[in-house]
C-alpha positions, -999 to +999 in steps of 0.1 A: +000+000+000+029+024+008+044+018-026+011+025-044+006+057-024+042+068-031+036+062-068+004+081-068+021+111-051+050+111-075+026+109-105+005+138-090+036+160-085+049+153-120+014+161-135+012+193-115+047+202-128+037+196-164+005+216-161+022+246-144+054+246-165+061+283-174+060+294-210+083+318-230+062+348-220+066+340-183+104+338-188+104+371-207+084+388-180+107+376-152+138+387-170+123+421-178+112+426-142+147+418-129+163+441-154+137+469-146+146+466-110+183+469-117+179+499-141+155+516-117+178+513-087+208+524-108+190+555-119+179+563-084+215+558-072+230+580-099+204+608-099+199+607-061+162+614-061+153+584-039+116+583-028+107+619-036+077+626-058+100+634-087+120+602-082+088+582-082+076+598-114+109+592-131+109+556-119+074+550-134+085+566-167+117+546-170+099+514-159+073+518-186+100+526-212+124+498-203+095+473-202+085+482-237+120+483-251+132+451-233+099+433-241+105+439-278+142+430-276+135+397-256+108+387-281+135+373-303+165+372-280+151+347-254+147+311-263+130+287-240+136+250-239+106+232-225+114+199-207+077+193-197+083+195-160+105+225-161+117+251-187+150+269-192+153+304-207+185+312-226+200+342-244+228+339-269+258+359-258+289+358-281+272+330-300+270+309-269+237+302-251+236+315-215+210+302-191+192+333-176+161+317-161+146+284-149+109+278-147+092+253-124+057+250-109+045+282-124+073+303-112+104+316-131+137+320-113+163+342-129+199+331-127+212+366-123+204+394-099+202+431-101+238+435-087+252+412-114+234+432-140+245+466-126+281+455-125+280+441-161+264+473-174+288+494-154+260+513-137 
């Protein structure tokens, strides 16, 4: 009975993973959100406006602009390999695919953070 119950649980978990496997759009959204955060914090650091009303307005404008620009850029730049239970987002850098996100159970985890991005962009 324990073996049967274990098998049922394993099959259920695999089925849930298959049904909730993130698609390409989810990967693009997660990467764009991470990049927006890095760009927004870099602008706040450089300009020094912080949480003032002007800083919040500039933050909203730059967020909207970068979301639009990055969304268009990632439309073709991001490729997603779907392995049924999880998916992997990649971007070609110097003609080599670099893994930038991993999706599992309906959530996409980026493999870089805002600090990595800020340092690579020299912000």
